[in-house]
C-alpha positions as CSV (number, residue, x, y, z in Angstrom):
1,M,-1.1,-18.9,-15.1
2,E,1.1,-17.5,-12.3
3,K,1.1,-19.8,-9.4
4,S,-0.3,-18.7,-6.0
5,K,-1.1,-20.4,-2.8
6,T,-3.4,-17.6,-1.6
7,I,-7.2,-17.5,-2.2
8,V,-9.6,-14.8,-1.5
9,L,-13.3,-15.9,-1.2
10,I,-15.7,-13.0,-1.8
11,H,-19.4,-13.3,-0.8
12,G,-22.3,-12.0,-2.8
13,M,-25.5,-10.2,-1.8
14,F,-28.0,-11.5,0.7
15,V,-25.4,-13.5,2.6
16,N,-22.1,-12.6,4.3
17,N,-18.7,-14.2,4.7
18,K,-20.0,-16.9,7.1
19,S,-21.4,-18.6,4.0
20,W,-17.8,-19.5,3.0
21,S,-16.8,-21.3,6.2
22,E,-16.8,-24.8,4.7
23,W,-15.0,-23.6,1.6
24,K,-12.3,-21.8,3.7
25,N,-11.7,-25.0,5.6
26,Y,-11.6,-27.1,2.4
27,F,-9.0,-24.9,0.6
28,E,-6.9,-24.5,3.8
29,S,-6.8,-28.3,4.1
30,K,-5.3,-28.4,0.6
31,G,-2.4,-26.1,1.6
32,Y,-3.8,-22.7,0.7
33,K,-3.8,-19.5,2.7
34,V,-7.5,-18.4,2.6
35,H,-9.0,-15.0,3.3
36,A,-12.8,-14.7,3.5
37,P,-13.6,-11.0,4.4
38,A,-17.0,-9.5,5.0
39,N,-18.0,-6.9,2.6
40,P,-18.5,-3.4,4.1
41,G,-21.6,-3.3,6.2
42,H,-21.8,-7.1,6.4
43,K,-19.6,-8.0,9.3
44,G,-21.2,-10.1,12.1
45,N,-23.4,-13.0,12.8
46,P,-26.3,-13.3,10.3
47,A,-28.9,-13.7,13.0
48,E,-27.7,-10.6,14.8
49,L,-27.5,-8.6,11.5
50,R,-31.1,-9.5,10.9
51,K,-32.0,-7.9,14.2
52,N,-29.8,-4.9,14.0
53,I,-28.9,-3.7,10.5
54,H,-25.2,-2.7,10.2
55,P,-24.9,1.1,10.2
56,Q,-22.6,1.1,7.2
57,L,-24.9,-1.2,5.1
58,T,-27.0,1.3,3.2
59,Q,-24.0,3.4,2.3
60,T,-22.2,0.4,0.7
61,G,-22.1,0.4,-3.1
62,F,-20.6,-2.0,-5.7
63,E,-17.3,-0.1,-6.0
64,D,-17.0,-0.1,-2.2
65,V,-17.1,-3.9,-2.3
66,V,-14.5,-4.1,-5.0
67,M,-12.1,-1.6,-3.4
68,N,-12.4,-3.3,0.0
69,I,-11.0,-6.5,-1.7
70,V,-8.3,-4.5,-3.5
71,K,-7.3,-3.0,-0.1
72,L,-6.9,-6.5,1.3
73,I,-5.1,-7.8,-1.8
74,D,-2.6,-5.0,-1.6
75,T,-1.5,-6.2,1.8
76,L,-0.8,-9.8,0.7
77,P,2.6,-11.1,-0.2
78,E,1.4,-12.4,-3.6
79,K,-1.4,-11.9,-6.0
80,P,-4.2,-14.3,-5.0
81,I,-6.7,-16.5,-6.8
82,V,-10.1,-14.8,-6.3
83,I,-13.4,-16.8,-6.0
84,G,-16.7,-14.9,-5.9
85,H,-20.3,-15.9,-5.8
86,S,-23.3,-14.1,-7.3
87,M,-22.6,-10.3,-7.2
88,A,-19.0,-11.2,-6.2
89,G,-18.7,-13.0,-9.5
90,L,-18.8,-9.6,-11.1
91,V,-16.3,-8.4,-8.4
92,V,-14.0,-11.2,-9.7
93,Q,-14.3,-9.9,-13.2
94,K,-13.3,-6.4,-12.1
95,L,-10.4,-7.6,-10.1
96,I,-9.1,-9.6,-13.1
97,E,-9.6,-6.5,-15.3
98,M,-7.6,-4.5,-12.7
99,D,-4.8,-7.2,-12.7
100,K,-5.2,-7.8,-9.0
101,A,-5.3,-11.6,-9.2
102,V,-3.6,-14.5,-11.0
103,A,-6.9,-16.2,-11.7
104,G,-10.6,-15.7,-11.1
105,I,-13.6,-18.0,-10.6
106,S,-17.1,-16.5,-10.9
107,I,-19.8,-18.8,-9.5
108,D,-23.3,-17.9,-10.6
109,G,-22.0,-14.4,-11.2
110,A,-24.0,-11.2,-11.7
111,P,-23.8,-9.6,-15.1
112,P,-21.8,-6.4,-15.6
113,K,-23.6,-3.3,-16.7
114,N,-22.8,-3.9,-20.3
115,V,-24.5,-7.4,-20.4
116,M,-28.3,-7.5,-20.5
117,A,-29.9,-9.8,-17.9
118,P,-33.0,-11.8,-18.8
119,L,-36.5,-10.8,-17.6
120,S,-36.5,-13.7,-15.1
121,T,-33.5,-12.1,-13.3
122,V,-35.0,-8.7,-13.3
123,K,-38.3,-10.0,-11.8
124,I,-36.6,-11.9,-8.9
125,V,-34.0,-9.3,-7.9
126,W,-36.2,-6.2,-8.4
127,P,-37.3,-6.0,-4.7
128,A,-33.7,-5.9,-3.7
129,V,-32.5,-3.5,-6.4
130,N,-35.5,-1.1,-6.6
131,I,-33.9,2.1,-7.8
132,F,-36.6,4.2,-6.0
133,K,-35.6,3.0,-2.6
134,K,-32.5,3.7,-0.4
135,S,-33.4,1.5,2.5
136,A,-31.8,-1.9,3.3
137,Y,-33.6,-5.0,1.8
138,M,-34.3,-8.0,3.9
139,G,-35.6,-10.9,1.9
140,S,-38.4,-13.0,3.4
141,L,-38.1,-16.7,3.9
142,D,-40.4,-17.1,0.8
143,W,-38.1,-15.0,-1.3
144,Y,-35.0,-17.0,-0.3
145,R,-37.0,-20.2,-1.0
146,R,-37.7,-19.0,-4.6
147,A,-34.4,-17.3,-5.2
148,F,-31.8,-19.3,-3.4
149,F,-33.2,-22.5,-2.0
150,N,-35.4,-23.8,-4.9
151,T,-33.6,-27.1,-5.0
152,L,-33.5,-27.7,-1.2
153,P,-36.0,-30.1,0.6
154,E,-38.6,-28.0,2.4
155,N,-37.5,-29.2,5.8
156,E,-34.0,-27.7,5.2
157,I,-35.0,-24.3,4.0
158,Q,-35.6,-22.6,7.4
159,K,-32.3,-23.8,8.7
160,A,-30.4,-22.5,5.7
161,F,-32.2,-19.2,6.0
162,D,-31.3,-18.9,9.7
163,E,-27.7,-19.6,9.0
164,I,-27.0,-17.3,6.0
165,A,-29.7,-14.7,5.3
166,V,-28.7,-11.1,6.0
167,P,-30.1,-7.6,5.2
168,E,-28.7,-6.2,2.0
169,S,-27.7,-2.8,0.6
170,R,-29.9,-1.9,-2.4
171,K,-27.1,0.5,-3.5
172,I,-24.9,-2.5,-4.5
173,G,-27.4,-3.8,-7.0
174,Q,-28.3,-0.3,-8.1
175,D,-24.7,0.5,-8.9
176,T,-24.3,-2.6,-11.0
177,L,-27.2,-1.3,-13.2
178,L,-26.3,2.4,-13.2
179,K,-22.6,3.1,-12.6
180,S,-20.0,2.9,-15.4
181,F,-17.6,1.2,-13.0
182,S,-19.8,-1.8,-13.3
183,N,-18.9,-2.2,-17.0
184,V,-16.3,-4.9,-18.0
185,D,-13.7,-4.5,-20.7
186,F,-14.2,-7.8,-22.6
187,K,-11.4,-7.0,-25.1
188,K,-8.6,-6.6,-22.7
189,P,-6.0,-9.5,-22.3
190,H,-6.5,-11.0,-18.9
191,Q,-5.5,-13.8,-16.4
192,P,-7.5,-17.1,-16.6
193,L,-11.2,-17.0,-15.7
194,L,-13.6,-19.8,-14.9
195,F,-17.3,-19.3,-15.0
196,I,-19.5,-21.7,-13.1
197,A,-23.3,-22.0,-13.4
198,G,-26.0,-23.9,-11.6
199,E,-28.5,-25.5,-13.9
200,K,-31.4,-24.6,-11.6
201,D,-30.2,-21.1,-10.7
202,A,-33.3,-19.0,-10.3
203,I,-31.4,-15.6,-10.2
204,F,-28.7,-15.9,-12.8
205,P,-29.6,-18.8,-15.2
206,P,-26.8,-20.8,-16.9
207,D,-27.6,-19.2,-20.3
208,L,-26.6,-15.8,-18.7
209,T,-23.4,-17.2,-17.3
210,Q,-22.5,-18.6,-20.7
211,K,-23.3,-15.3,-22.3
212,I,-21.0,-13.4,-20.0
213,A,-18.2,-15.9,-20.5
214,N,-18.6,-15.7,-24.3
215,K,-18.2,-11.9,-24.3
216,Y,-14.5,-12.2,-23.7
217,S,-12.7,-11.9,-27.0
218,D,-8.9,-11.9,-26.4
219,K,-7.7,-15.1,-28.2
220,N,-4.7,-15.5,-25.9
221,S,-6.6,-15.4,-22.6
222,I,-8.2,-18.4,-21.0
223,V,-12.0,-18.4,-20.3
224,D,-13.6,-21.6,-19.2
225,Y,-17.2,-22.5,-18.4
226,K,-18.8,-25.3,-16.4
227,M,-22.4,-26.0,-15.6
228,F,-23.4,-28.2,-12.6
229,E,-26.7,-30.1,-13.2
230,G,-29.4,-29.7,-10.6
231,K,-27.7,-26.9,-8.7
232,S,-29.4,-23.7,-7.5
233,H,-28.0,-20.2,-6.8
234,F,-27.1,-21.7,-3.4
235,L,-24.8,-24.2,-5.0
236,C,-21.9,-23.2,-2.7
237,G,-23.9,-24.2,0.4
238,E,-26.3,-26.9,-0.7
239,K,-25.6,-30.6,-0.5
240,G,-22.8,-31.6,-2.9
241,W,-20.9,-28.3,-2.7
242,E,-17.7,-30.4,-2.4
243,E,-18.0,-31.4,-6.1
244,I,-17.8,-27.8,-7.1
245,S,-14.9,-26.8,-4.8
246,E,-13.0,-29.9,-6.0
247,Y,-13.6,-28.9,-9.6
248,I,-12.3,-25.4,-8.9
249,L,-9.2,-26.8,-7.1
250,N,-8.4,-29.1,-10.1
251,W,-8.9,-26.2,-12.5
252,I,-6.5,-24.0,-10.5
253,E,-3.8,-26.7,-10.1
254,K,-3.8,-27.8,-13.8
255,R,-3.1,-24.3,-15.0
């Protein structure tokens, strides 16, 4: 793997870049230059975004998210390591396919268009993806409890919601289902990829993450997989996130 001291953290749906604050601090303390941009239509304080939906939000699609990161990467002095959570796990796959990064880490990543998601995934994300609606989606506290916070103690759920929950563009999820750009070329040689799953992930279960990783077929390219027991889709924010960031750092530095 090419060496790089630059990391780009990419947030997924239903949160914004504020969710990466602890991770940014962690990797900076290890000597990395870290960028954690907001996706288009997601810039701002989560509480304020819940009150006033960003005017760009409903126009933002999956390709817009990817190309926003490409635009950033093209300004950097070196190709970065890219780390993405949820929908941004698929962004990581696309960036690796486009040869925009020296390594990619997909954490609880969304499936590309050419990988079938299980019925459990469809059921829980349908309100946010509903192809018959163009409006923004704002998950309720109960939805976040079931989708993100299913391993959190009840007395921590409201605080987590207040800190990270934001309205979301349905177009992003719709594009991952309908647009050919959301396919991944699994046969193409590529830079190293690490797929991380949470055992208790209620959106993208570990079997799906393993399935995505196993699709890659180039024998000379590195694809690794790691599942963390007891972790939810919120594994980057819930107690014990340091174990995951440390695992990623070790994976990066042993390459």
